[in-house]
FISE-280748 format. One record per residue (C-alpha): residue in three letters; chain; x negated, y negated, z. Coordinates in steps of 0.2 Angstrom, whole numbers, plus 5000, padded with zeros to 4 digits. Each point is the difference from the previous one (the first is absolute). Layout:
% FISE-280748
+------+-------+------+------+------+
! rest ! kette !    x !    y !    z !
+------+-------+------+------+------+
!  ALA !     A !    X !    Y !    Z !
...
+------+-------+------+------+------+
***
This chain:
% FISE-280748
+------+-------+------+------+------+
! rest ! kette !    x !    y !    z !
+------+-------+------+------+------+
!  MET !     A ! 4416 ! 4522 ! 5465 !
!  LYS !     A ! 4990 ! 4986 ! 4991 !
!  ALA !     A ! 5003 ! 4984 ! 4990 !
!  VAL !     A ! 4996 ! 5004 ! 4981 !
!  LEU !     A ! 5003 ! 4982 ! 4990 !
!  GLN !     A ! 4991 ! 5008 ! 4988 !
!  LYS !     A ! 4996 ! 4987 ! 4986 !
!  VAL !     A ! 5000 ! 4980 ! 5006 !
!  ASN !     A ! 5004 ! 4994 ! 5018 !
!  ASN !     A ! 5015 ! 4991 ! 4994 !
!  PRO !     A ! 5009 ! 5005 ! 4980 !
!  PHE !     A ! 5011 ! 4986 ! 5006 !
!  SER !     A ! 4989 ! 4986 ! 5002 !
!  GLN !     A ! 4989 ! 5003 ! 4985 !
!  SER !     A ! 5016 ! 5000 ! 4989 !
!  VAL !     A ! 5005 ! 4982 ! 5006 !
!  SER !     A ! 4981 ! 4996 ! 4994 !
!  GLU !     A ! 5002 ! 5008 ! 4984 !
!  LYS !     A ! 5017 ! 4992 ! 4997 !
!  ARG !     A ! 5008 ! 5017 ! 4998 !
!  PRO !     A ! 5011 ! 5008 ! 5012 !
!  LEU !     A ! 4998 ! 5019 ! 5000 !
!  ILE !     A ! 5014 ! 5008 ! 4993 !
!  LEU !     A ! 5011 ! 5013 ! 5012 !
!  ASP !     A ! 5008 ! 5013 ! 4994 !
!  GLY !     A ! 5019 ! 5003 ! 5001 !
!  VAL !     A ! 5010 ! 5011 ! 5010 !
!  LEU !     A ! 4999 ! 5020 ! 5000 !
!  GLY !     A ! 5014 ! 5006 ! 5008 !
!  SER !     A ! 5013 ! 4993 ! 4991 !
!  LEU !     A ! 4994 ! 5003 ! 4984 !
!  LEU !     A ! 4997 ! 5019 ! 5003 !
!  GLN !     A ! 5018 ! 4998 ! 5006 !
!  LYS !     A ! 5002 ! 4993 ! 4982 !
!  MET !     A ! 4992 ! 5015 ! 4994 !
!  GLY !     A ! 5012 ! 5014 ! 5007 !
!  CYS !     A ! 4992 ! 5000 ! 5018 !
!  LYS !     A ! 5011 ! 5003 ! 5014 !
!  PRO !     A ! 4994 ! 4989 ! 5016 !
!  ASN !     A ! 5003 ! 5009 ! 5018 !
!  SER !     A ! 5009 ! 4987 ! 5011 !
!  HIS !     A ! 4986 ! 5000 ! 5013 !
!  ILE !     A ! 4982 ! 5003 ! 4991 !
!  TRP !     A ! 5004 ! 4993 ! 4983 !
!  MET !     A ! 4991 ! 5006 ! 4986 !
!  THR !     A ! 4985 ! 5007 ! 5013 !
!  GLU !     A ! 5006 ! 5018 ! 4995 !
!  LEU !     A ! 4995 ! 4999 ! 4984 !
!  ASN !     A ! 4981 ! 4998 ! 5005 !
!  ARG !     A ! 5001 ! 5019 ! 5000 !
!  THR !     A ! 5012 ! 5004 ! 4989 !
!  SER !     A ! 5000 ! 4987 ! 4984 !
!  LEU !     A ! 4981 ! 4996 ! 4999 !
!  ASP !     A ! 5000 ! 4996 ! 4982 !
!  LEU !     A ! 5015 ! 4987 ! 5001 !
!  ILE !     A ! 4993 ! 4991 ! 5013 !
!  MET !     A ! 4983 ! 5000 ! 4991 !
!  ASP !     A ! 5009 ! 4994 ! 4983 !
!  VAL !     A ! 5008 ! 4986 ! 5010 !
!  HIS !     A ! 4984 ! 4995 ! 5007 !
!  LYS !     A ! 4992 ! 5001 ! 4981 !
!  SER !     A ! 5014 ! 4990 ! 4993 !
!  TYR !     A ! 4997 ! 4986 ! 5012 !
!  ILE !     A ! 4982 ! 5001 ! 4995 !
!  LYS !     A ! 5003 ! 5001 ! 4980 !
!  ALA !     A ! 5010 ! 4982 ! 5005 !
!  ARG !     A ! 4983 ! 4993 ! 5007 !
!  ALA !     A ! 5004 ! 5002 ! 5018 !
!  ASP !     A ! 4985 ! 4994 ! 5010 !
!  ILE !     A ! 5007 ! 5010 ! 5016 !
!  ILE !     A ! 5009 ! 5017 ! 5001 !
!  THR !     A ! 5010 ! 5003 ! 5018 !
!  THR !     A ! 5000 ! 5018 ! 5004 !
!  ASN !     A ! 5017 ! 5009 ! 5004 !
!  THR !     A ! 4998 ! 5000 ! 5019 !
!  PHE !     A ! 5015 ! 4988 ! 5001 !
!  ARG !     A ! 5007 ! 5014 ! 5012 !
!  THR !     A ! 4986 ! 5010 ! 5006 !
!  ASN !     A ! 4999 ! 4993 ! 5017 !
!  PRO !     A ! 5002 ! 5009 ! 5014 !
!  ALA !     A ! 5020 ! 4994 ! 5007 !
!  ALA !     A ! 5006 ! 5004 ! 4982 !
!  LEU !     A ! 4993 ! 5018 ! 4999 !
!  GLU !     A ! 5007 ! 5003 ! 5019 !
!  VAL !     A ! 5014 ! 4998 ! 4995 !
!  ILE !     A ! 5002 ! 5015 ! 4988 !
!  GLU !     A ! 4989 ! 5009 ! 5013 !
!  ILE !     A ! 4983 ! 4998 ! 4991 !
!  SER !     A ! 4988 ! 4996 ! 5014 !
!  ASN !     A ! 4982 ! 4998 ! 4988 !
!  ALA !     A ! 4999 ! 4986 ! 4986 !
!  ALA !     A ! 4984 ! 5004 ! 4998 !
!  PRO !     A ! 5003 ! 5010 ! 4985 !
!  TYR !     A ! 5012 ! 4989 ! 4992 !
!  VAL !     A ! 4990 ! 4985 ! 5003 !
!  LYS !     A ! 4984 ! 5009 ! 4993 !
!  GLU !     A ! 5010 ! 5006 ! 4983 !
!  ALA !     A ! 5007 ! 4984 ! 4997 !
!  VAL !     A ! 4984 ! 4991 ! 5000 !
!  LYS !     A ! 4991 ! 5013 ! 4991 !
!  ILE !     A ! 5013 ! 4998 ! 4985 !
!  ALA !     A ! 4997 ! 4981 ! 5000 !
!  LYS !     A ! 4980 ! 5004 ! 4998 !
!  GLU !     A ! 5005 ! 5012 ! 4986 !
!  ALA !     A ! 5009 ! 4988 ! 4991 !
!  VAL !     A ! 4985 ! 4986 ! 5001 !
!  SER !     A ! 4988 ! 5001 ! 4987 !
!  ASP !     A ! 4993 ! 4983 ! 5001 !
!  ASP !     A ! 4991 ! 4996 ! 5017 !
!  SER !     A ! 5004 ! 4983 ! 4998 !
!  ILE !     A ! 5019 ! 5007 ! 5007 !
!  TYR !     A ! 5004 ! 4998 ! 5016 !
!  ILE !     A ! 5010 ! 5013 ! 5012 !
!  ALA !     A ! 5012 ! 4992 ! 5013 !
!  GLY !     A ! 5008 ! 5011 ! 5011 !
!  SER !     A ! 5017 ! 4997 ! 5004 !
!  ASN !     A ! 5006 ! 4999 ! 5016 !
!  ALA !     A ! 5018 ! 4996 ! 5006 !
!  PRO !     A ! 5009 ! 4996 ! 5014 !
!  ALA !     A ! 5002 ! 5013 ! 5012 !
!  GLU !     A ! 5019 ! 5001 ! 4997 !
!  ASP !     A ! 5012 ! 4993 ! 4987 !
!  CYS !     A ! 4993 ! 4985 ! 4992 !
!  TYR !     A ! 5015 ! 4989 ! 5002 !
!  GLN !     A ! 5008 ! 5008 ! 5017 !
!  LYS !     A ! 5000 ! 4985 ! 5011 !
!  LYS !     A ! 5002 ! 5011 ! 5016 !
!  ARG !     A ! 4987 ! 5016 ! 5003 !
!  ASN !     A ! 5001 ! 5015 ! 5009 !
!  LEU !     A ! 4981 ! 5002 ! 5003 !
!  SER !     A ! 4993 ! 4996 ! 5016 !
!  TYR !     A ! 4983 ! 4988 ! 5000 !
!  LYS !     A ! 4990 ! 5016 ! 5002 !
!  LYS !     A ! 5007 ! 5010 ! 4986 !
!  LEU !     A ! 4999 ! 4985 ! 4990 !
!  GLU !     A ! 4981 ! 4995 ! 5004 !
!  MET !     A ! 4995 ! 5021 ! 5000 !
!  ASN !     A ! 5009 ! 4998 ! 4981 !
!  TYR !     A ! 4988 ! 4987 ! 4992 !
!  LYS !     A ! 4985 ! 5006 ! 5009 !
!  ILE !     A ! 5002 ! 5016 ! 4992 !
!  HIS !     A ! 5006 ! 4996 ! 4983 !
!  ILE !     A ! 4985 ! 4986 ! 4999 !
!  ASP !     A ! 4987 ! 5010 ! 5005 !
!  LEU !     A ! 5005 ! 5015 ! 4987 !
!  LEU !     A ! 5002 ! 4987 ! 4986 !
!  ILE !     A ! 4981 ! 4994 ! 5005 !
!  ASP !     A ! 4993 ! 5017 ! 5003 !
!  ASN !     A ! 5006 ! 5005 ! 4983 !
!  ASN !     A ! 4991 ! 4983 ! 4992 !
!  VAL !     A ! 5012 ! 4989 ! 4995 !
!  ASN !     A ! 4992 ! 4982 ! 4996 !
!  PHE !     A ! 5013 ! 4993 ! 5009 !
!  ILE !     A ! 5018 ! 5002 ! 5010 !
!  LEU !     A ! 5015 ! 4993 ! 4993 !
!  ASN !     A ! 5012 ! 4996 ! 5014 !
!  GLU !     A ! 5017 ! 4998 ! 4991 !
!  THR !     A ! 5016 ! 4993 ! 5003 !
!  GLN !     A ! 4994 ! 4995 ! 5020 !
!  SER !     A ! 5015 ! 4988 ! 5008 !
!  HIS !     A ! 4999 ! 5005 ! 5019 !
!  LEU !     A ! 4988 ! 4991 ! 5010 !
!  ASP !     A ! 4995 ! 5015 ! 5013 !
!  GLU !     A ! 4992 ! 5012 ! 4983 !
!  ILE !     A ! 4995 ! 4985 ! 4994 !
!  THR !     A ! 4987 ! 4998 ! 5016 !
!  ILE !     A ! 4996 ! 5018 ! 5001 !
!  ILE !     A ! 4995 ! 4999 ! 4980 !
!  CYS !     A ! 4991 ! 4986 ! 5005 !
!  LYS !     A ! 4991 ! 5004 ! 5014 !
!  HIS !     A ! 4995 ! 5016 ! 4994 !
!  CYS !     A ! 4993 ! 4994 ! 4984 !
!  LEU !     A ! 4989 ! 4987 ! 5007 !
!  THR !     A ! 4994 ! 5010 ! 5017 !
!  ASN !     A ! 4993 ! 5013 ! 4989 !
!  LYS !     A ! 4995 ! 4988 ! 4985 !
!  LEU !     A ! 5011 ! 5009 ! 4987 !
!  PRO !     A ! 5005 ! 4990 ! 4983 !
!  TYR !     A ! 5019 ! 4995 ! 4997 !
!  VAL !     A ! 5013 ! 4991 ! 4992 !
!  LEU !     A ! 5015 ! 4996 ! 5012 !
!  SER !     A ! 5015 ! 4997 ! 4987 !
!  PHE !     A ! 5018 ! 4993 ! 5008 !
!  TYR !     A ! 5017 ! 5004 ! 4997 !
!  PHE !     A ! 5010 ! 4986 ! 5007 !
!  ASP !     A ! 5019 ! 4994 ! 4997 !
!  SER !     A ! 5008 ! 4983 ! 4991 !
!  GLU !     A ! 4996 ! 4989 ! 5016 !
!  LEU !     A ! 4980 ! 5005 ! 4998 !
!  LYS !     A ! 5001 ! 5010 ! 5015 !
!  ILE !     A ! 4995 ! 5018 ! 5003 !
!  LEU !     A ! 5012 ! 5012 ! 5009 !
!  SER !     A ! 4995 ! 4998 ! 5018 !
!  GLY !     A ! 5005 ! 4983 ! 4996 !
!  GLU !     A ! 4981 ! 4990 ! 4997 !
!  SER !     A ! 4996 ! 4988 ! 4988 !
!  LEU !     A ! 4991 ! 5003 ! 4985 !
!  GLU !     A ! 4990 ! 4985 ! 5003 !
!  TYR !     A ! 4997 ! 5005 ! 5019 !
!  MET !     A ! 4996 ! 5019 ! 4992 !
!  ILE !     A ! 4987 ! 4995 ! 4991 !
!  LYS !     A ! 4991 ! 4990 ! 5010 !
!  PHE !     A ! 4997 ! 5016 ! 5013 !
!  VAL !     A ! 4997 ! 5011 ! 4986 !
!  MET !     A ! 4986 ! 4988 ! 4996 !
!  GLU !     A ! 4992 ! 5001 ! 5016 !
!  HIS !     A ! 4998 ! 5017 ! 4996 !
!  GLU !     A ! 4989 ! 4998 ! 4986 !
!  PRO !     A ! 5011 ! 5010 ! 4986 !
!  LEU !     A ! 4992 ! 5002 ! 4981 !
!  ALA !     A ! 5015 ! 4989 ! 4996 !
!  ILE !     A ! 5020 ! 4998 ! 5004 !
!  GLY !     A ! 5015 ! 5008 ! 4989 !
!  ILE !     A ! 5015 ! 4997 ! 4998 !
!  ASN !     A ! 5010 ! 5014 ! 4992 !
!  CYS !     A ! 5018 ! 5008 ! 4996 !
!  VAL !     A ! 5011 ! 4984 ! 5002 !
!  ALA !     A ! 5009 ! 4993 ! 4986 !
!  PRO !     A ! 4993 ! 4988 ! 4989 !
!  ASN !     A ! 5011 ! 4985 ! 5005 !
!  ILE !     A ! 4994 ! 5003 ! 5018 !
!  PHE !     A ! 4981 ! 5000 ! 4993 !
!  GLU !     A ! 5004 ! 4984 ! 4991 !
!  LYS !     A ! 5006 ! 4993 ! 5017 !
!  ILE !     A ! 4983 ! 5004 ! 5009 !
!  LEU !     A ! 4989 ! 4991 ! 4984 !
!  LYS !     A ! 5009 ! 4986 ! 5005 !
!  GLU !     A ! 4999 ! 4999 ! 5018 !
!  MET !     A ! 4983 ! 5009 ! 5004 !
!  ASN !     A ! 4983 ! 4994 ! 5002 !
!  LEU !     A ! 4991 ! 5013 ! 4992 !
!  ASN !     A ! 4984 ! 4996 ! 5001 !
!  LEU !     A ! 4992 ! 5017 ! 5002 !
!  ASN !     A ! 4995 ! 5017 ! 4992 !
!  TRP !     A ! 5020 ! 5006 ! 4995 !
!  GLY !     A ! 5011 ! 5010 ! 4988 !
!  PHE !     A ! 5016 ! 5007 ! 4997 !
!  TYR !     A ! 5011 ! 5014 ! 4991 !
!  LEU !     A ! 5016 ! 4996 ! 5001 !
!  ASN !     A ! 5017 ! 5010 ! 4999 !
!  CYS !     A ! 5004 ! 5003 ! 4981 !
!  GLY !     A ! 5016 ! 5013 ! 5004 !
!  SER !     A ! 5016 ! 4996 ! 5002 !
!  LEU !     A ! 4999 ! 4991 ! 5016 !
!  ASN !     A ! 5011 ! 5011 ! 5010 !
!  TYR !     A ! 4988 ! 5007 ! 5011 !
!  PHE !     A ! 5011 ! 5015 ! 5007 !
!  ASP !     A ! 5003 ! 5006 ! 4984 !
!  LYS !     A ! 4994 ! 5019 ! 4998 !
!  ASP !     A ! 4997 ! 4997 ! 4982 !
!  ILE !     A ! 4987 ! 4986 ! 4997 !
!  VAL !     A ! 5003 ! 4991 ! 4982 !
!  SER !     A ! 4993 ! 4987 ! 4991 !
!  GLY !     A ! 5008 ! 4983 ! 5004 !
!  VAL !     A ! 4986 ! 4989 ! 4994 !
!  ASP !     A ! 4992 ! 5005 ! 4985 !
!  SER !     A ! 4981 ! 4996 ! 4995 !
!  LYS !     A ! 5006 ! 4984 ! 4988 !
!  GLN !     A ! 5008 ! 4992 ! 5018 !
!  TYR !     A ! 4986 ! 5005 ! 5010 !
!  LEU !     A ! 4987 ! 4993 ! 4989 !
!  LYS !     A ! 5008 ! 4982 ! 5003 !
!  VAL !     A ! 4999 ! 5003 ! 5018 !
!  VAL !     A ! 4983 ! 5006 ! 4998 !
!  GLY !     A ! 4995 ! 4985 ! 4988 !
!  GLU !     A ! 5008 ! 4986 ! 5013 !
!  SER !     A ! 4988 ! 5009 ! 5016 !
!  MET !     A ! 4984 ! 4998 ! 4991 !
!  LYS !     A ! 4999 ! 4980 ! 5005 !
!  TYR !     A ! 5000 ! 5006 ! 5017 !
!  VAL !     A ! 4984 ! 5010 ! 4998 !
!  PRO !     A ! 5007 ! 5018 ! 5005 !
!  SER !     A ! 4985 ! 5014 ! 5004 !
!  PHE !     A ! 5010 ! 5014 ! 4992 !
!  ILE !     A ! 5016 ! 5003 ! 4991 !
!  GLY !     A ! 5011 ! 5016 ! 4997 !
!  ALA !     A ! 5017 ! 5008 ! 5001 !
!  CYS !     A ! 5010 ! 5008 ! 5012 !
!  CYS !     A ! 5018 ! 5011 ! 5002 !
!  GLY !     A ! 5008 ! 5002 ! 4981 !
!  SER !     A ! 4983 ! 4994 ! 4992 !
!  THR !     A ! 4991 ! 5010 ! 4984 !
!  PRO !     A ! 4984 ! 4998 ! 4991 !
!  ASP !     A ! 5005 ! 4988 ! 4987 !
!  HIS !     A ! 5004 ! 4989 ! 5016 !
!  ILE !     A ! 4981 ! 5004 ! 5003 !
!  ARG !     A ! 4996 ! 4996 ! 4981 !
!  VAL !     A ! 5007 ! 4983 ! 4998 !
!  ILE !     A ! 4990 ! 4994 ! 5016 !
!  LYS !     A ! 4983 ! 5005 ! 4991 !
!  GLU !     A ! 5007 ! 4993 ! 4986 !
!  LEU !     A ! 5003 ! 4983 ! 5009 !
!  LEU !     A ! 4984 ! 5000 ! 5006 !
!  ASP !     A ! 4992 ! 5004 ! 4983 !
!  GLY !     A ! 5008 ! 4983 ! 4994 !
!  LYS !     A ! 5011 ! 5012 ! 4989 !
!  ASN !     A ! 5016 ! 4993 ! 5007 !
!  ASN !     A ! 4998 ! 4982 ! 5001 !
+------+-------+------+------+------+
***
C-alpha cells in the first residue's frame, strides 16, 4: 500500500484559494439503471466492472464532457463485506477493473479520480450485522486496494456510523492516505448512530481529511445545515436528486437540473470546496454547475 495524491497536496484547499469549487461528477449507479442495467441487491452495479465496461466508460466520459473535475470509480459495492454475501472472497479484481476504467476515460491530467468507499452494509441501515473486527477488515482492505490502484484520494461516501467513521479516519491518518469523509444524516442533523453532525465534523477534522462532504441528503435538509453549521473548512456536497424515497428499487429524478441549480447558487456564499450531485442526477446536473461557475447562469 502506498499513498498517492499525485497532483497537489490538497486540491480542495487550492480550489478555495482560486475562488472556484471543484466539480465532482454525478451519480453512476442510478444513471446506469436508467440505461437499463439491472443492479444486484447486494453489490449494486459491481458486476458491470466485468461485463459492461463500455457502459461505465460512457458514463464517466459523459461527466467529463459536462466538465467534472473529479470522476468517481464504480467501487461503491466492491468492498469485501458486500462481495462476501454473494460468496466472492477476492475484491481485488473488481477494484482494479473499476479504477482502470476510470483512468482510461480520463484524457485530461487535471481530472482527479476518487475511489468510492461506501458503508460496509446498506447505507441507510441503523443496526449493523457485522462485528467490529469484520468492519475493520472490510475498510482496511478496500481502502488499501483503492490506494494500490492509484486513485488520487478515497471518497468515503454516505458514512453515518461513528465506529465505521473512526476506523476509516484512523486508518487513513495513520497511513497518511488522502481522503474525504462524506456524511449522510437525518433531518435532525444526526448521523444514524445518533451523534450530531457538529460533533462528527469536529471529530473527523482531528484526523486530517482533505475535506468534509455531505451526500445523499435531500435539498431541504441541506438548506438546514447551511443555516445552522459553521462551515469554515474545506467542505463540499452532492445531494440526493432522486425521488427521495431511499428504499425505491428504481431511482428516478425528483430534482431536475434547474431546481438543483438554485440550491447550488445559494450554497456559494458558504464557499464550498467541491460540488457534485448524488442519486437521480445526470450529466446535465453537472453541466449547469459548471455554467454557473463560469458565470453563464447569472
